[in-house]
All heavy atoms as an XYZ file, in Angstrom:
780
protein
N       0.819     -1.187      0.000
C       0.000      0.000      0.000
C       0.869      1.259      0.000
O       0.558      2.204     -0.697
C      -0.892     -0.047      1.237
C      -1.831      1.106      1.306
S      -3.317      0.634      0.474
C      -4.348      1.932      0.927
N       1.931      1.245      0.793
C       2.812      2.400      0.879
C       3.528      2.642     -0.456
O       3.696      3.783     -0.874
C       3.833      2.159      1.990
C       4.265      3.429      2.645
C       5.105      3.103      3.820
C       5.030      4.278      4.772
N       6.012      4.238      5.779
N       3.916      1.610     -1.114
C       4.589      1.734     -2.415
C       3.611      2.300     -3.446
O       3.977      3.139     -4.246
C       5.133      0.363     -2.875
C       6.231     -0.095     -1.936
C       5.642      0.453     -4.299
C       6.726     -1.478     -2.224
N       2.395      1.855     -3.398
C       1.359      2.326     -4.314
C       1.117      3.835     -4.133
O       0.972      4.561     -5.101
C       0.071      1.534     -4.019
C      -0.904      1.425     -5.160
C      -0.353      0.718     -6.380
O       0.619      1.164     -6.963
N      -0.978     -0.377     -6.770
N       1.053      4.309     -2.874
C       0.824      5.730     -2.589
C       1.991      6.585     -3.088
O       1.788      7.621     -3.710
C       0.615      5.948     -1.077
C       0.480      7.408     -0.723
C      -0.671      8.104     -1.022
C       1.535      8.088     -0.114
C      -0.786      9.454     -0.706
C       1.430      9.424      0.203
C       0.259     10.109     -0.090
N       3.203      6.158     -2.838
C       4.383      6.891     -3.272
C       4.468      6.968     -4.785
O       4.825      7.995     -5.355
N       4.104      5.886     -5.424
C       4.143      5.845     -6.888
C       3.085      6.778     -7.477
O       3.350      7.513     -8.418
C       3.903      4.415     -7.334
C       4.125      4.181     -8.785
C       3.995      2.722     -9.069
N       4.581      2.413    -10.351
C       4.473      1.273    -10.929
N       3.820      0.287    -10.329
N       5.027      1.062    -12.090
N       1.887      6.741     -6.919
C       0.812      7.618     -7.391
C       1.177      9.094     -7.176
O       0.892      9.940     -8.013
C      -0.486      7.315     -6.654
C      -1.160      6.080     -7.146
C      -2.499      5.920     -6.484
N      -3.073      4.641     -6.857
C      -4.031      4.040     -6.200
N      -4.538      4.612     -5.109
N      -4.504      2.895     -6.593
N       1.761      9.379     -6.053
C       2.169     10.760     -5.760
C       3.129     11.275     -6.828
O       2.975     12.386     -7.346
C       2.815     10.847     -4.368
C       3.431     12.190     -4.107
C       2.640     13.282     -3.789
C       4.818     12.373     -4.208
C       3.206     14.527     -3.558
C       5.381     13.608     -3.987
C       4.580     14.695     -3.654
N       4.138     10.487     -7.162
C       5.119     10.931     -8.151
C       4.526     11.013     -9.557
O       4.887     11.891    -10.344
C       6.355     10.034     -8.136
C       7.157     10.264     -6.899
C       7.361      9.402     -5.862
C       7.834     11.471     -6.545
N       8.118      9.980     -4.882
C       8.425     11.269     -5.279
C       8.002     12.711     -7.126
C       9.166     12.241     -4.618
C       8.746     13.672     -6.477
C       9.309     13.437     -5.243
N       3.598     10.159     -9.877
C       2.928     10.230    -11.186
C       2.102     11.510    -11.266
O       2.141     12.234    -12.257
C       2.054      8.972    -11.417
C       2.943      7.751    -11.636
C       1.121      9.178    -12.620
C       2.198      6.445    -11.711
N       1.350     11.797    -10.197
C       0.535     13.013    -10.167
C       1.429     14.251    -10.167
O       1.150     15.234    -10.870
C      -0.405     13.004     -8.937
C      -1.069     14.362     -8.749
C      -1.444     11.906     -9.068
N       2.505     14.240     -9.407
C       3.420     15.376     -9.360
C       4.061     15.610    -10.725
O       4.160     16.752    -11.195
C       4.488     15.155     -8.294
N       4.493     14.561    -11.383
C       5.094     14.668    -12.721
C       4.066     15.201    -13.723
O       4.380     16.072    -14.535
C       5.647     13.309    -13.188
O       6.591     12.830    -12.222
C       6.303     13.420    -14.547
N       2.853     14.692    -13.660
C       1.798     15.158    -14.566
C       1.505     16.642    -14.332
O       1.320     17.407    -15.286
C       0.528     14.327    -14.377
N       1.475     17.070    -13.088
C       1.220     18.479    -12.768
C       2.333     19.367    -13.307
O       2.074     20.441    -13.866
C       1.073     18.655    -11.259
N       3.569     18.920    -13.166
C       4.704     19.702    -13.679
C       4.650     19.787    -15.204
O       4.887     20.846    -15.781
C       6.039     19.091    -13.198
C       6.177     19.314    -11.684
C       7.222     19.695    -13.947
C       7.340     18.583    -11.058
N       4.315     18.689    -15.870
C       4.222     18.677    -17.333
C       3.109     19.613    -17.800
O       3.289     20.401    -18.729
C       4.011     17.242    -17.857
C       3.624     17.237    -19.328
C       5.263     16.411    -17.646
N       1.949     19.543    -17.161
C       0.830     20.407    -17.541
C       1.199     21.870    -17.323
O       0.932     22.723    -18.179
C      -0.447     20.028    -16.742
C      -1.525     21.088    -16.899
C      -0.961     18.670    -17.188
N       1.798     22.181    -16.200
C       2.210     23.549    -15.912
C       3.223     24.050    -16.943
O       3.121     25.171    -17.443
C       2.807     23.636    -14.489
C       3.277     25.008    -14.133
C       2.370     26.010    -13.833
C       4.634     25.309    -14.114
C       2.802     27.280    -13.503
C       5.071     26.574    -13.794
C       4.153     27.565    -13.490
N       4.187     23.212    -17.289
C       5.215     23.580    -18.270
C       4.588     23.820    -19.642
O       4.913     24.810    -20.313
C       6.294     22.483    -18.361
O       6.842     22.272    -17.063
C       7.390     22.872    -19.328
N       3.702     22.924    -20.071
C       3.042     23.090    -21.371
C       2.206     24.372    -21.377
O       2.208     25.124    -22.364
C       2.177     21.851    -21.701
C       1.261     22.116    -22.888
C       3.059     20.644    -21.969
N       1.519     24.650    -20.289
C       0.714     25.868    -20.196
C       1.592     27.107    -20.317
O       1.272     28.043    -21.057
C      -0.048     25.883    -18.864
C      -0.775     27.153    -18.603
C      -1.933     27.470    -19.292
C      -0.290     28.059    -17.671
C      -2.602     28.647    -19.058
C      -0.951     29.250    -17.432
C      -2.114     29.540    -18.121
N       2.695     27.129    -19.603
C       3.570     28.311    -19.632
C       4.230     28.487    -20.995
O       4.324     29.607    -21.505
C       4.634     28.212    -18.539
C       4.076     28.335    -17.129
S       3.126     29.841    -16.865
C       4.413     31.037    -16.884
N       4.695     27.399    -21.600
C       5.333     27.492    -22.919
C       4.315     27.953    -23.959
O       4.604     28.810    -24.799
C       5.968     26.142    -23.318
C       6.375     26.131    -24.773
C       7.166     25.847    -22.427
N       3.107     27.398    -23.914
C       2.064     27.798    -24.856
C       1.688     29.257    -24.692
O       1.493     29.985    -25.676
N       1.585     29.691    -23.459
C       1.244     31.087    -23.183
C       2.333     32.018    -23.704
O       2.044     33.045    -24.318
C       1.071     31.265    -21.684
C       0.604     32.606    -21.282
C       0.307     32.640    -19.805
N       0.236     34.019    -19.357
C       0.540     34.432    -18.162
N       0.931     33.578    -17.251
N       0.444     35.691    -17.847
N       3.585     31.663    -23.474
C       4.700     32.484    -23.964
C       4.761     32.487    -25.490
O       5.098     33.500    -26.096
C       6.017     32.009    -23.376
C       6.142     32.348    -21.905
O       5.462     33.236    -21.404
N       7.002     31.624    -21.204
N       4.454     31.349    -26.099
C       4.462     31.273    -27.562
C       3.373     32.168    -28.142
O       3.608     32.888    -29.132
C       4.270     29.835    -28.020
N       2.193     32.158    -27.566
C       1.115     33.023    -28.044
C       1.479     34.497    -27.862
O       1.200     35.322    -28.734
C      -0.188     32.713    -27.306
C      -0.850     31.384    -27.643
C      -2.068     31.158    -26.760
C      -1.244     31.348    -29.110
N       2.102     34.805    -26.759
C       2.534     36.181    -26.507
C       3.585     36.605    -27.537
O       3.550     37.739    -28.041
C       3.081     36.301    -25.085
C       3.388     37.691    -24.666
N       2.419     38.659    -24.511
C       4.565     38.296    -24.380
C       2.991     39.783    -24.153
N       4.294     39.597    -24.064
N       4.498     35.710    -27.872
C       5.540     36.018    -28.863
C       4.927     36.255    -30.238
O       5.343     37.170    -30.968
C       6.558     34.887    -28.915
N       3.929     35.467    -30.610
C       3.260     35.647    -31.901
C       2.541     36.991    -31.928
O       2.591     37.716    -32.930
C       2.268     34.483    -32.169
C       1.358     34.785    -33.338
C       3.028     33.193    -32.403
N       1.884     37.342    -30.844
C       1.179     38.620    -30.759
C       2.151     39.794    -30.900
O       1.890     40.754    -31.628
C       0.440     38.713    -29.426
C      -0.370     39.955    -29.257
C      -1.089     39.944    -27.914
C      -1.824     41.236    -27.654
N      -2.452     41.259    -26.331
N       3.274     39.718    -30.238
C       4.280     40.772    -30.318
C       4.863     40.858    -31.730
O       5.090     41.952    -32.254
C       5.389     40.549    -29.268
C       4.826     40.834    -27.877
C       6.595     41.426    -29.546
C       5.777     40.526    -26.757
N       5.088     39.719    -32.365
C       5.615     39.704    -33.736
C       4.642     40.393    -34.689
O       5.060     41.156    -35.573
C       5.870     38.257    -34.172
C       6.511     38.122    -35.512
C       7.907     38.648    -35.500
C       8.571     38.317    -36.822
N       9.847     38.997    -36.949
N       3.344     40.155    -34.523
C       2.342     40.825    -35.362
C       2.368     42.330    -35.132
O       2.260     43.104    -36.090
C       0.943     40.283    -35.049
C       0.684     38.923    -35.621
C      -0.719     38.467    -35.330
N      -0.924     37.114    -35.817
C      -1.928     36.343    -35.467
N      -2.834     36.798    -34.601
N      -2.047     35.136    -35.951
N       2.493     42.749    -33.899
C       2.558     44.179    -33.600
C       3.793     44.808    -34.231
O       3.726     45.920    -34.769
C       2.568     44.416    -32.095
C       1.241     44.176    -31.423
C       1.320     44.369    -29.911
O       2.397     44.346    -29.326
N       0.161     44.547    -29.290
N       4.907     44.113    -34.166
C       6.151     44.624    -34.774
C       5.973     44.771    -36.277
O       6.374     45.785    -36.864
C       7.345     43.708    -34.435
C       7.705     43.844    -32.955
C       8.548     44.023    -35.319
C       8.724     42.844    -32.477
N       5.365     43.770    -36.927
C       5.141     43.848    -38.367
C       4.216     45.012    -38.718
O       4.454     45.730    -39.692
C       4.564     42.538    -38.891
C       5.577     41.424    -38.873
O       6.775     41.655    -38.868
N       5.099     40.192    -38.849
N       3.157     45.205    -37.936
C       2.239     46.314    -38.188
C       2.952     47.658    -38.028
O       2.795     48.558    -38.853
C       1.042     46.247    -37.240
C       0.059     47.380    -37.432
C      -1.038     47.384    -36.394
O      -1.017     46.613    -35.458
N      -1.999     48.273    -36.565
N       3.741     47.794    -36.980
C       4.460     49.047    -36.757
C       5.506     49.300    -37.837
O       5.746     50.452    -38.217
C       5.102     49.043    -35.367
C       4.114     49.105    -34.200
C       4.854     48.916    -32.885
C       3.341     50.400    -34.209
N       6.122     48.240    -38.346
C       7.089     48.382    -39.438
C       6.396     48.889    -40.697
O       6.928     49.766    -41.397
C       7.779     47.037    -39.714
O       8.396     46.579    -38.515
C       8.823     47.163    -40.808
N       5.195     48.343    -40.998
C       4.436     48.824    -42.153
C       4.034     50.289    -41.964
O       4.127     51.084    -42.903
C       3.193     47.962    -42.372
C       3.487     46.581    -42.945
C       2.230     45.865    -43.387
N       1.257     45.699    -42.311
C       1.200     44.671    -41.476
N       2.087     43.705    -41.581
N       0.268     44.598    -40.538
N       3.608     50.650    -40.767
C       3.238     52.041    -40.499
C       4.448     52.965    -40.640
O       4.319     54.079    -41.168
C       2.652     52.182    -39.098
C       1.242     51.680    -38.973
C       0.668     51.898    -37.587
O       1.226     52.709    -36.822
O      -0.334     51.240    -37.265
N       5.593     52.508    -40.188
C       6.805     53.316    -40.301
C       7.146     53.568    -41.767
O       7.483     54.697    -42.148
C       7.974     52.629    -39.603
C       9.254     53.425    -39.677
C      10.443     52.667    -39.091
O      10.378     51.459    -38.886
N      11.499     53.381    -38.818
N       7.042     52.538    -42.594
C       7.321     52.698    -44.019
C       6.316     53.655    -44.660
O       6.692     54.508    -45.484
C       7.277     51.343    -44.719
N       5.046     53.539    -44.294
C       4.007     54.424    -44.833
C       4.296     55.877    -44.465
O       4.271     56.756    -45.322
C       2.634     53.999    -44.311
C       1.540     54.973    -44.631
C       0.999     55.034    -45.906
C       1.045     55.842    -43.659
C      -0.008     55.938    -46.213
C       0.051     56.742    -43.948
C      -0.485     56.788    -45.228
O      -1.472     57.690    -45.509
N       4.563     56.120    -43.192
C       4.789     57.492    -42.752
C       6.119     58.052    -43.266
O       6.235     59.257    -43.496
C       4.686     57.610    -41.233
C       3.254     57.503    -40.761
C       2.862     56.507    -39.899
C       2.288     58.396    -41.206
C       1.540     56.398    -39.485
C       0.978     58.300    -40.798
C       0.602     57.302    -39.937
O      -0.694     57.197    -39.539
N       7.103     57.215    -43.466
C       8.353     57.686    -44.075
C       8.094     58.164    -45.497
O       8.633     59.199    -45.924
C       9.393     56.570    -44.082
O       9.775     56.239    -42.778
N       7.262     57.425    -46.229
C       6.886     57.845    -47.583
C       6.123     59.151    -47.574
O       6.351     60.028    -48.427
N       5.200     59.293    -46.615
C       4.433     60.535    -46.510
C       5.348     61.711    -46.164
O       5.182     62.807    -46.697
C       3.341     60.406    -45.446
C       2.210     59.474    -45.814
C       1.391     60.001    -46.959
C       0.469     61.094    -46.461
N      -0.372     61.654    -47.522
N       6.298     61.502    -45.288
C       7.242     62.560    -44.930
C       8.062     62.969    -46.150
O       8.293     64.163    -46.385
C       8.156     62.111    -43.769
C       7.348     62.051    -42.472
C       9.350     63.027    -43.615
C       8.081     61.411    -41.320
N       8.467     61.984    -46.937
C       9.231     62.262    -48.159
C       8.401     63.108    -49.123
O       8.893     64.097    -49.677
C       9.641     60.944    -48.826
C      10.487     61.100    -50.061
C      11.920     61.438    -49.733
O      12.391     61.085    -48.645
O      12.569     62.072    -50.583
N       7.130     62.726    -49.315
C       6.259     63.492    -50.219
C       6.048     64.913    -49.704
O       6.108     65.879    -50.471
C       4.897     62.809    -50.346
C       4.905     61.536    -51.130
C       3.536     60.853    -51.097
O       2.647     61.258    -50.358
N       3.379     59.818    -51.907
N       5.783     65.039    -48.427
C       5.539     66.366    -47.853
C       6.789     67.241    -47.903
O       6.693     68.453    -48.124
C       5.026     66.248    -46.420
C       3.623     65.673    -46.340
O       2.940     65.629    -47.395
O       3.212     65.261    -45.241
N       7.943     66.636    -47.692
C       9.192     67.399    -47.772
C       9.422     67.903    -49.184
O       9.834     69.055    -49.387
C      10.372     66.534    -47.333
O      10.236     66.158    -45.993
N       9.129     67.067    -50.171
C       9.270     67.475    -51.570
C       8.306     68.610    -51.889
O       8.681     69.602    -52.518
C       9.015     66.280    -52.500
O       9.919     65.235    -52.168
C       9.199     66.656    -53.956
N       7.053     68.461    -51.446
C       6.058     69.508    -51.681
C       6.464     70.810    -51.007
O       6.368     71.887    -51.606
C       4.685     69.058    -51.176
C       3.555     70.073    -51.307
C       3.297     70.406    -52.776
C       2.315     69.558    -50.628
N       6.931     70.718    -49.774
C       7.351     71.912    -49.042
C       8.505     72.612    -49.758
O       8.529     73.842    -49.860
C       7.751     71.537    -47.621
C       8.088     72.671    -46.676
C       6.889     73.583    -46.507
C       8.519     72.124    -45.338
N       9.439     71.839    -50.272
C      10.574     72.416    -50.994
C      10.094     73.109    -52.274
O      10.566     74.198    -52.612
C      11.590     71.320    -51.327
C      12.859     71.826    -51.957
C      13.646     72.757    -51.047
O      13.660     72.532    -49.825
O      14.247     73.720    -51.563
N       9.140     72.493    -52.965
C       8.631     73.086    -54.206
C       7.799     74.330    -53.926
O       7.748     75.250    -54.738
C       7.802     72.063    -54.978
C       8.663     70.929    -55.533
C       7.837     69.905    -56.242
N       7.350     70.463    -57.510
C       6.446     69.863    -58.259
N       5.923     68.718    -57.877
N       6.056     70.418    -59.380
N       7.119     74.375    -52.787
C       6.277     75.531    -52.454
C       7.091     76.780    -52.124
O       6.537     77.865    -52.023
C       5.353     75.197    -51.272
C       4.179     74.281    -51.590
C       3.430     73.930    -50.319
C       3.250     74.904    -52.606
N       8.375     76.662    -51.991
C       9.220     77.815    -51.719
C       9.368     78.712    -52.952
O       9.791     79.855    -52.840
C      10.590     77.369    -51.231
C      10.511     76.735    -49.864
C      11.832     76.194    -49.433
N      11.597     75.344    -48.271
C      12.267     75.431    -47.154
N      13.232     76.290    -47.014
N      11.986     74.630    -46.147
N       9.033     78.163    -54.114
C       9.123     78.938    -55.355
C       7.752     79.516    -55.680
O       6.740     78.810    -55.650
C       9.630     78.059    -56.501
C      10.990     77.474    -56.226
C      11.127     76.130    -55.873
C      12.128     78.256    -56.286
C      12.373     75.589    -55.585
C      13.378     77.725    -56.012
C      13.490     76.390    -55.660
O      14.718     75.865    -55.376
N       7.724     80.798    -56.005
C       6.462     81.502    -56.221
C       5.648     80.921    -57.372
O       4.425     80.847    -57.298
C       6.715     82.988    -56.480
C       7.161     83.711    -55.215
O       6.844     83.213    -54.116
O       7.825     84.760    -55.335
N       6.311     80.520    -58.450
C       5.575     79.972    -59.599
C       4.810     78.709    -59.209
O       3.641     78.547    -59.565
C       6.529     79.662    -60.752
C       7.165     80.920    -61.323
O       6.576     82.002    -61.129
O       8.241     80.814    -61.946
N       5.457     77.828    -58.512
C       4.782     76.588    -58.113
C       3.726     76.878    -57.054
O       2.671     76.241    -57.038
C       5.776     75.552    -57.588
C       5.112     74.253    -57.243
C       4.742     73.367    -58.235
C       4.819     73.936    -55.929
C       4.104     72.184    -57.928
C       4.182     72.753    -55.604
C       3.826     71.870    -56.606
N       3.999     77.819    -56.175
C       3.038     78.162    -55.129
C       1.731     78.659    -55.742
O       0.645     78.252    -55.338
C       3.628     79.222    -54.205
C       2.750     79.672    -53.039
C       2.443     78.514    -52.113
C       3.441     80.793    -52.274
N       1.834     79.516    -56.753
C       0.637     80.011    -57.423
C      -0.103     78.877    -58.122
O      -1.324     78.759    -58.023
C       1.011     81.093    -58.443
C      -0.201     81.679    -59.139
C       0.169     82.763    -60.138
O       1.351     83.169    -60.184
O      -0.740     83.193    -60.861
N       0.626     78.032    -58.815
C       0.015     76.895    -59.507
C      -0.685     75.957    -58.514
O      -1.808     75.511    -58.744
C       1.096     76.122    -60.274
C       0.599     74.883    -60.964
C       1.738     74.095    -61.586
O       2.802     74.699    -61.882
O       1.573     72.886    -61.756
N      -0.032     75.699    -57.395
C      -0.597     74.813    -56.379
C      -1.870     75.417    -55.775
O      -2.872     74.731    -55.594
C       0.444     74.559    -55.281
C       0.009     73.557    -54.240
C       0.123     72.195    -54.473
C      -0.508     73.978    -53.028
C      -0.278     71.274    -53.524
C      -0.909     73.065    -52.062
C      -0.790     71.711    -52.319
O      -1.196     70.801    -51.375
N      -1.850     76.697    -55.482
C      -3.020     77.369    -54.905
C      -4.185     77.359    -55.887
O      -5.334     77.121    -55.500
C      -2.672     78.791    -54.510
N      -3.903     77.576    -57.149
C      -4.968     77.586    -58.155
C      -5.569     76.187    -58.326
O      -6.790     76.047    -58.424
C      -4.439     78.079    -59.503
C      -4.158     79.551    -59.528
C      -3.461     79.932    -60.835
N      -3.357     81.352    -60.961
C      -4.260     82.116    -61.573
N      -5.324     81.578    -62.096
N      -4.097     83.404    -61.652
N      -4.744     75.162    -58.368
C      -5.240     73.809    -58.610
C      -5.959     73.226    -57.395
O      -6.982     72.580    -57.527
C      -4.087     72.889    -59.017
C      -3.553     73.173    -60.394
C      -2.368     72.281    -60.736
O      -1.999     71.423    -59.906
O      -1.819     72.447    -61.840
N      -5.411     73.431    -56.212
C      -5.957     72.754    -55.035
C      -6.984     73.576    -54.259
O      -7.837     73.004    -53.586
C      -4.823     72.337    -54.105
C      -3.957     71.279    -54.740
O      -4.465     70.333    -55.329
N      -2.664     71.440    -54.659
N      -6.879     74.873    -54.331
C      -7.786     75.721    -53.553
C      -8.670     76.582    -54.445
O      -9.397     77.435    -53.948
C      -6.988     76.586    -52.575
C      -6.230     75.752    -51.587
C      -4.851     75.646    -51.657
C      -6.892     75.034    -50.601
C      -4.151     74.860    -50.762
C      -6.210     74.243    -49.705
C      -4.835     74.164    -49.792
O      -4.152     73.374    -48.907
N      -8.603     76.378    -55.757
C      -9.432     77.079    -56.736
C      -9.355     78.595    -56.558
O     -10.356     79.304    -56.636
C     -10.889     76.606    -56.653
C     -11.019     75.118    -56.673
N     -10.609     74.364    -57.742
C     -11.487     74.245    -55.745
C     -10.832     73.091    -57.482
N     -11.357     72.983    -56.267
N      -8.174     79.089    -56.312
C      -7.972     80.525    -56.151
C      -7.897     81.184    -57.523
O      -7.532     80.561    -58.510
C      -6.705     80.809    -55.356
C      -6.803     80.389    -53.925
S      -5.356     80.921    -53.027
C      -5.954     80.825    -51.376
N      -8.256     82.440    -57.540
C      -8.268     83.181    -58.799
C      -7.849     84.626    -58.554
O      -7.886     85.107    -57.435
C      -9.663     83.149    -59.409
C     -10.710     83.792    -58.519
C     -12.114     83.576    -59.050
O     -12.312     82.791    -59.944
N     -13.072     84.274    -58.481
N      -7.510     85.270    -59.641
C      -7.219     86.701    -59.569
C      -8.537     87.457    -59.685
O      -9.571     86.913    -60.058
C      -6.263     87.082    -60.690
C      -4.896     86.467    -60.496
C      -3.917     87.009    -61.519
N      -2.626     86.391    -61.315
C      -1.916     85.825    -62.269
N      -2.365     85.789    -63.501
N      -0.750     85.292    -61.986
N      -8.487     88.760    -59.402
C      -9.723     89.566    -59.403
C     -10.380     89.636    -60.787
O     -11.581     89.688    -60.906
C      -9.414     90.976    -58.929
C      -9.099     91.046    -57.477
C      -8.826     92.485    -57.085
N      -8.301     92.533    -55.743
C      -9.006     92.920    -54.681
N     -10.244     93.300    -54.826
N      -8.453     92.940    -53.499
N      -9.591     89.635    -61.822
C     -10.149     89.862    -63.156
C     -10.336     88.576    -63.969
O     -10.436     88.619    -65.180
C      -9.250     90.833    -63.921
C      -7.829     90.311    -64.045
O      -7.474     89.383    -63.290
O      -7.076     90.815    -64.894
N     -10.415     87.435    -63.335
C     -10.570     86.201    -64.108
C     -11.589     85.280    -63.450
O     -11.943     85.428    -62.294
C      -9.233     85.469    -64.243
C      -8.678     84.907    -62.961
C      -7.324     84.239    -63.150
O      -6.753     84.294    -64.240
O      -6.856     83.657    -62.190
N     -12.051     84.325    -64.230
C     -13.020     83.341    -63.771
C     -12.387     81.966    -63.826
O     -11.632     81.664    -64.765
C     -14.277     83.363    -64.634
C     -14.989     84.668    -64.590
N     -15.761     85.048    -63.536
C     -15.051     85.692    -65.491
C     -16.278     86.235    -63.759
N     -15.845     86.665    -64.950
N     -12.717     81.123    -62.872
C     -12.177     79.768    -62.845
C     -13.320     78.800    -63.092
O     -14.368     78.864    -62.454
C     -11.521     79.461    -61.478
C     -11.066     78.016    -61.418
C     -10.357     80.396    -61.237
N     -13.123     77.913    -64.060
C     -14.092     76.875    -64.341
C     -13.496     75.546    -63.941
O     -12.380     75.220    -64.343
C     -14.427     76.870    -65.829
C     -15.071     78.155    -66.293
C     -14.312     79.141    -66.935
C     -16.411     78.390    -66.060
C     -14.883     80.331    -67.333
C     -17.001     79.592    -66.452
C     -16.232     80.540    -67.099
O     -16.803     81.714    -67.487
N     -14.244     74.788    -63.180
C     -13.760     73.491    -62.690
C     -14.393     72.401    -63.541
O     -15.622     72.273    -63.586
C     -14.099     73.309    -61.207
C     -13.451     74.422    -60.398
C     -13.656     71.933    -60.735
C     -13.892     74.439    -58.949
N     -13.568     71.631    -64.205
C     -14.039     70.523    -65.023
C     -13.668     69.217    -64.333
O     -12.504     68.970    -64.049
C     -13.375     70.576    -66.413
C     -13.599     71.879    -67.205
C     -12.777     71.838    -68.475
C     -15.062     72.067    -67.494
N     -14.673     68.422    -64.070
C     -14.425     67.130    -63.427
C     -14.535     66.033    -64.462
O     -15.408     66.046    -65.311
C     -15.407     66.901    -62.287
C     -15.217     67.871    -61.163
C     -16.035     67.477    -59.991
C     -15.747     68.486    -58.868
N     -16.387     68.099    -57.647
N     -13.669     65.085    -64.347
C     -13.658     63.969    -65.311
C     -14.584     62.877    -64.874
O     -14.842     62.604    -63.781
C     -12.249     63.425    -65.440
C     -11.307     64.434    -66.006
C      -9.892     63.883    -66.086
O      -9.707     62.667    -65.963
O      -8.975     64.686    -66.259
C-alpha cells in the first residue's frame, strides 16, 4: 500500500509539472506571436509614414518657389485673380 501511494504521488506530481510547463510554454508562444504581429504592423506604419514625410518634404521644398506656389493654390484651392473666372471641369 505504501509503495502504491508513493508511486501515485510521483505520477501526479510529474503530470502536474508537465501540464504547468506546457501551459507556460504555450502562453509564452502566443505572446511572442502577438508581439511579432505588432512589430510587423508598426514596421508597415513606419514605411508608410516615411513615404508621406518624403512626399511632404518634396512639396514643401517646391512651395518655396512663387511659380509653383501660385500653380498649387490655383489647382488645389481654386484661387483666382480679381479679373478672371475659374471653371472646374471634373472627369
